[in-house]
Structures are given as C-alpha cells and as structure tokens.
C-alpha positions as CSV (number, residue, x, y, z in Angstrom):
1,M,168.2,107.0,141.4
2,S,170.6,109.0,139.3
3,H,170.6,112.8,139.7
4,G,171.8,113.4,136.1
5,A,168.8,115.4,134.9
6,R,168.6,117.6,138.0
7,P,169.5,121.3,137.4
8,K,172.8,122.0,139.2
9,I,175.1,125.0,139.9
10,E,178.9,124.6,139.9
11,L,181.1,127.2,141.5
12,H,184.5,125.6,141.5
13,L,185.7,124.5,138.1
14,H,189.1,124.9,136.6
15,H,188.8,125.7,132.9
16,E,191.9,123.7,131.7
17,G,191.3,121.1,134.4
18,A,187.9,120.3,132.9
19,A,189.4,119.5,129.5
20,P,188.4,116.0,128.4
21,P,191.6,113.9,127.8
22,A,190.5,113.1,124.2
23,F,190.3,116.8,123.5
24,I,193.8,117.4,124.8
25,R,195.2,114.4,123.0
26,G,193.6,115.6,119.7
27,L,195.0,119.1,120.1
28,A,198.4,117.7,120.9
29,R,198.4,115.6,117.7
30,E,197.4,118.7,115.7
31,K,200.3,120.6,117.1
32,S,202.7,117.6,116.9
33,V,203.4,117.8,120.7
34,D,204.3,114.6,122.5
35,I,202.5,114.5,125.9
36,A,201.8,110.8,125.9
37,R,203.5,110.5,129.2
38,I,200.6,112.2,131.0
39,F,198.1,109.5,130.1
40,D,197.6,106.0,131.2
41,E,196.9,103.0,129.0
42,R,193.2,103.7,129.0
43,G,193.7,107.3,127.9
44,N,193.0,108.9,131.2
45,Y,195.2,111.5,132.9
46,A,197.9,109.7,135.0
47,Y,199.6,111.2,138.1
48,D,200.8,110.2,141.5
49,G,199.8,112.6,144.3
50,F,199.1,116.3,144.3
51,V,202.4,117.7,143.2
52,D,202.5,115.3,140.3
53,F,198.9,116.2,139.5
54,L,200.1,119.9,139.1
55,R,202.8,118.8,136.7
56,V,200.4,116.8,134.6
57,Y,197.9,119.6,134.7
58,E,200.4,122.1,133.4
59,A,201.6,119.6,130.8
60,A,198.1,119.2,129.5
61,T,197.6,123.0,129.6
62,S,200.8,123.5,127.5
63,V,199.0,122.5,124.3
64,L,196.5,125.3,124.7
65,K,198.3,128.0,122.8
66,T,195.8,130.4,121.1
67,P,192.5,132.1,121.7
68,E,191.0,129.6,119.3
69,D,192.3,126.7,121.3
70,Y,190.5,128.2,124.4
71,S,187.3,128.7,122.3
72,R,187.3,125.0,121.4
73,L,188.1,124.1,125.0
74,T,185.2,126.2,126.3
75,R,182.8,124.4,124.0
76,A,184.1,121.0,125.0
77,V,183.9,121.8,128.7
78,L,180.4,123.3,128.6
79,A,179.1,120.4,126.6
80,E,180.2,118.1,129.4
81,C,178.7,120.3,132.0
82,A,175.4,120.6,130.3
83,E,175.2,116.8,129.9
84,H,175.2,116.5,133.7
85,G,172.5,119.1,134.3
86,V,174.7,122.1,135.1
87,I,172.7,125.3,134.3
88,Y,175.2,127.8,135.8
89,A,179.0,127.5,136.3
90,E,181.9,129.7,137.4
91,T,185.2,128.8,135.9
92,F,188.7,129.6,137.1
93,L,190.7,131.3,134.3
94,S,194.4,132.2,134.5
95,P,196.0,134.9,132.4
96,D,199.2,133.0,133.2
97,F,198.0,130.4,130.7
98,C,196.0,132.9,128.5
99,G,198.5,135.4,127.1
100,G,201.3,135.3,129.6
101,R,199.7,137.9,131.9
102,D,199.8,140.5,129.2
103,V,196.5,142.5,129.4
104,G,196.1,142.9,125.6
105,A,196.7,139.2,125.0
106,W,194.4,138.3,127.9
107,R,191.6,140.4,126.3
108,E,191.9,138.3,123.1
109,Y,191.7,135.0,125.0
110,L,188.8,136.3,127.1
111,H,186.9,137.4,123.9
112,A,187.2,133.9,122.4
113,I,186.1,132.2,125.6
114,R,183.1,134.5,126.0
115,E,182.0,134.0,122.5
116,A,182.1,130.2,122.9
117,A,180.3,130.5,126.2
118,E,177.5,132.6,124.7
119,A,177.1,130.1,121.9
120,A,176.8,127.3,124.5
121,E,174.2,129.3,126.4
122,R,172.1,129.7,123.2
123,A,172.5,126.0,122.4
124,D,172.2,124.3,125.8
125,G,171.0,127.0,128.2
126,I,174.1,126.8,130.4
127,V,175.4,130.1,131.8
128,L,179.1,130.6,132.4
129,R,181.0,133.3,134.3
130,G,184.7,133.7,134.9
131,I,186.9,134.1,138.0
132,V,190.5,135.2,137.3
133,T,192.9,133.1,139.3
134,C,196.5,133.7,140.1
135,I,198.8,130.7,140.6
136,R,200.2,130.6,144.1
137,H,203.4,128.7,143.3
138,F,204.2,131.2,140.5
139,G,204.7,133.8,143.3
140,P,203.2,137.2,144.4
141,D,204.9,139.2,141.7
142,K,203.3,137.3,138.8
143,A,200.0,137.4,140.8
144,R,200.1,141.2,140.7
145,Q,200.2,141.1,136.9
146,T,197.3,138.6,137.0
147,A,195.4,141.0,139.2
148,R,195.9,143.8,136.8
149,C,194.4,141.6,134.0
150,A,191.5,140.9,136.3
151,A,190.9,144.6,137.2
152,E,191.1,145.7,133.5
153,T,188.4,143.2,132.5
154,A,186.2,143.2,135.5
155,G,182.5,143.5,134.7
156,D,179.4,141.5,133.9
157,W,181.4,138.4,132.8
158,I,184.6,138.4,134.8
159,V,183.0,138.5,138.2
160,G,185.6,137.2,140.7
161,F,189.3,136.9,141.6
162,G,191.0,134.0,143.4
163,I,194.1,132.0,143.9
164,G,194.9,128.4,143.2
165,G,197.9,126.2,142.8
166,D,200.1,124.6,145.5
167,E,198.8,125.6,149.0
168,N,202.2,124.9,150.5
169,A,204.0,127.4,148.3
170,G,204.6,130.8,150.0
171,A,202.2,132.6,152.3
172,L,198.7,133.9,151.4
173,K,199.4,137.3,153.1
174,D,202.0,137.9,150.3
175,F,199.2,138.1,147.8
176,R,197.2,140.8,149.7
177,W,198.1,143.5,147.2
178,S,196.6,141.5,144.4
179,F,193.4,140.8,146.3
180,D,193.1,144.4,147.3
181,M,193.4,145.5,143.6
182,A,190.7,143.0,142.6
183,R,188.4,144.1,145.4
184,E,188.8,147.8,144.4
185,A,187.9,146.7,140.8
186,G,184.6,145.4,142.2
187,L,185.4,141.7,141.9
188,H,184.2,139.1,144.4
189,L,186.9,137.1,146.2
190,T,187.6,133.5,146.8
191,A,190.8,131.5,147.6
192,H,191.9,127.8,147.6
193,A,192.6,126.9,151.2
194,G,191.9,124.1,153.7
195,E,192.7,121.3,151.3
196,W,196.3,120.7,152.1
197,G,197.2,123.6,154.4
198,G,194.9,122.7,157.3
199,P,192.8,125.1,159.4
200,Q,195.4,127.8,159.6
201,S,195.3,128.2,155.8
202,V,191.5,128.8,156.0
203,R,192.1,131.6,158.6
204,D,194.8,133.1,156.2
205,A,192.3,133.1,153.4
206,L,189.7,134.8,155.6
207,D,192.3,137.5,156.3
208,L,192.2,138.4,152.6
209,G,188.5,139.3,152.8
210,V,187.1,136.4,150.8
211,S,183.4,135.5,150.9
212,R,184.0,132.0,149.6
213,I,186.8,129.4,150.1
214,G,187.7,126.8,147.6
215,H,187.6,123.4,149.4
216,G,188.1,124.6,153.0
217,V,187.1,121.2,154.3
218,R,190.0,120.8,156.8
219,A,188.4,123.5,158.8
220,I,186.6,120.6,160.4
221,E,189.8,120.0,162.4
222,D,189.1,123.2,164.4
223,L,185.5,123.5,165.6
224,A,185.9,127.1,166.6
225,L,186.9,127.9,163.0
226,V,183.9,125.9,161.8
227,D,181.6,128.0,164.0
228,R,183.3,131.2,162.7
229,L,182.6,130.1,159.1
230,A,179.0,129.4,160.0
231,E,178.5,132.7,161.8
232,D,180.1,134.8,159.1
233,G,178.3,133.0,156.3
234,I,181.4,132.0,154.5
235,V,180.6,129.6,151.6
236,L,182.8,126.6,151.0
237,E,183.2,125.4,147.4
238,V,183.4,121.7,148.4
239,C,184.7,119.1,145.8
240,P,184.4,115.7,147.5
241,G,185.4,113.6,144.6
242,S,188.6,115.6,144.1
243,N,189.5,115.4,147.8
244,I,189.1,111.6,147.7
245,A,191.0,111.1,144.4
246,L,193.9,113.1,145.8
247,G,193.9,111.3,149.1
248,V,192.9,114.2,151.4
249,Y,190.2,111.7,152.7
250,P,190.3,107.9,152.2
251,D,186.7,107.5,151.1
252,W,183.3,109.2,150.8
253,R,182.2,108.3,154.3
254,A,185.3,110.0,155.8
255,H,184.6,113.2,153.9
256,P,183.4,116.0,156.3
257,I,180.9,117.8,154.0
258,E,177.9,116.5,156.0
259,K,179.5,117.4,159.3
260,L,180.2,120.9,158.1
261,R,176.7,121.3,156.8
262,A,175.2,119.9,160.0
263,R,177.1,122.6,162.0
264,G,175.6,125.4,159.8
265,V,178.4,126.0,157.3
266,K,177.2,126.9,153.9
267,V,178.5,124.3,151.5
268,T,178.3,123.9,147.8
269,V,179.2,120.9,145.5
270,S,181.6,121.1,142.5
271,T,183.9,118.8,140.6
272,D,187.2,120.9,140.6
273,D,189.0,119.1,137.7
274,P,186.5,116.4,136.7
275,P,188.3,114.3,134.1
276,F,191.4,114.2,136.4
277,F,189.3,112.8,139.2
278,H,187.0,110.6,137.2
279,T,183.9,112.5,138.3
280,T,181.0,114.5,137.1
281,M,178.3,116.6,138.8
282,T,176.0,113.6,138.4
283,H,178.5,111.3,140.1
284,E,179.0,113.8,143.0
285,Y,175.3,114.1,143.6
286,D,174.8,110.3,143.4
287,R,177.6,109.5,145.8
288,L,176.5,112.1,148.3
289,A,173.0,110.8,148.2
290,E,174.2,107.2,148.7
291,T,176.7,108.1,151.4
292,F,174.9,110.6,153.6
293,D,171.3,109.8,152.6
294,W,170.8,113.3,151.2
295,D,167.3,113.8,150.0
296,E,165.5,116.3,147.8
297,D,165.4,118.9,150.6
298,V,169.1,118.8,151.1
299,F,170.0,119.1,147.4
300,E,167.5,122.0,147.1
301,Q,169.3,123.7,150.0
302,I,172.7,123.1,148.3
303,E,171.4,124.5,145.1
304,R,169.9,127.6,146.7
305,T,173.1,128.2,148.7
306,S,175.1,127.9,145.4
307,A,172.8,130.4,143.6
308,D,173.0,132.9,146.5
309,A,176.8,132.5,146.6
310,A,177.3,132.9,142.9
311,F,179.3,136.0,141.9
312,C,177.0,136.9,139.0
313,D,174.8,140.0,138.9
314,A,171.3,140.1,140.4
315,D,169.5,139.6,137.1
316,T,171.5,136.5,136.2
317,R,170.9,135.1,139.7
318,A,167.2,135.7,139.4
319,R,167.2,133.7,136.1
320,I,169.1,130.8,137.8
321,L,166.7,130.7,140.7
322,K,163.7,130.7,138.4
323,R,165.1,127.7,136.6
324,L,165.6,125.9,139.9
325,E,162.1,126.7,141.0
326,T,160.4,125.6,137.8
327,R,162.2,122.3,137.3
C-alpha cells in the first residue's frame, strides 16, 4: 500500500536541493548558462560521491540569481511536496546563495520566498517555515555574516538556524559565535552531523546547544551516545534515502533508523535533497514500511514527534496537529 495520500511533516529539506532538474534546466536555458555537465542522459542530476554531489549542487544553485528565481523555485518545490502529502515543511535557506550574505539583499529574497510560500499555502494547504543555514566549508567568518542575516529576520517565518555543507571541513566549535547569535535572536538550533563525521561529530553538535540534529544516524556506532540522545530528547532529522544514495549505508535494511527508534531516540523522516536522491516522502514512507514492517502506529508516532519538534510557533503547531488528528 502506498502512503502517498498520508499527511506528512518534513523537517530536513534543502531549498535549492529540492529543485526539480527540469526546473533548473529551464532556468539555465533562459539565462543562457551551460550546466549540461551536471545531468545524466535521462536528465537527472549526476554526481559521484558526496564531494562531487556538493559540486553539482552548487552548480545547479548557480542559475538561481534573483528573488524572482527563488519565488519560482519555492512554488516548484512546494508543488512537489504537496503532491506527496506534506502538510508542513521546514526548509534550509542560505543567505550565501540569496544575496551574498548582505542583510538588505537577503530581505528581498526572503520576501519573495515568503510570498510564494503563502500562495502555496492558500492553494494546497502546505505550510512552510525557514531555517537559515550557514555553509560549513565556506568557513566561520562567512557563517557570522549568515548568522547576522538570520538574527535580523528572525520571527514567525524564519524560525531556526543551522549549519550544512561538508562535515569534514573545519570544526563545529569554530561556529559557536554564530550559533550563540542565533540563539540570542530567539531562533531554534539544528546542525548537520553524524552523517560523515561519525559519533564525535554528533557530540560536537550537541555542544552547540542544538535541539535537533540533521542526520545523526552514525550515533548508532556509540550506544552511550544513543542513550544520551534518548535521555535528552534530541530529535534526529533522518533522511534514509539520502544516506543510501550517497553510500553512508549500502541498503535500506542496513540503515539504523529502526535501531535508533527502538532505543528511544526521537526520529523523524525527511528527503534532504529529493531529486538528487531519486526519492519523495511517499517513497521514504513506502520503503520504511516494507523494510521494517512499520505500521500505522509507528507512522503516527513519527508524525507526532515531527510536529512536536517543529520550530514553528504554538498556533501553527496546533493547526498541524489538528490536521493529523482529523485525517
């Protein structure tokens, strides 16, 4: 049975990484930019390993130049999400790509994205909120500028701050200033860790004061750390299809999401960069059901965990929970 129509919540979605390949190709043609090398013969994104994935990701992002481009991107991304039953999503947005970390320019991009998101909410009922994300391999100095953008626009729509990019670049402690600024601005905190960096990267993320961790799955290699995550109520934004596509795990059966859940860790399900990994929220749900025999009760638990962990305000959370309860 497909889970396509089931209402879902997605907490780990990269805005540019969710861009349909056809959308990026069309935009490149409009701008006379040649990025054909990032696609395979079937028109899908083509890369070899994580570092090359980052290169292709940034090449695809390079055609997104203006607030209007991001408005169109937002409409395309949310249409795909809504098609797979997503009723609430949080998206990672980088001022690095939206205005070069200039606060004034970032505000213009953000305005365009919000307007498109509000139109999608009216049309399809999907609610979107933003998490400002610095890029680890761009370094801590640029992250400070990104944090300023986040702090200046924190509020009802920009609800969180995080860090993405290459986990092997630099040390998370070097980004503490940026996380402190975001926290002081009232933003919730998350960080990519435990995908490539191993259990120690998860501990490093916890030292930044995050309440959620993007991926975090390699914590399973240290059961004392797993118990700490469970006891402290840290939520993992797990993206199984992404981990398998990039070779973190060889197949669905080897993925530790069920082991983490069974040991009391709060886990959620997301797609990360869905067209890059040939996945959707429907596909993630279907494969989890097939692989681990997850039933209705398990998915209800996942959805409730996701709603409780969302960075939105209480009124928005109540609306999401009501939609889950009345499905």
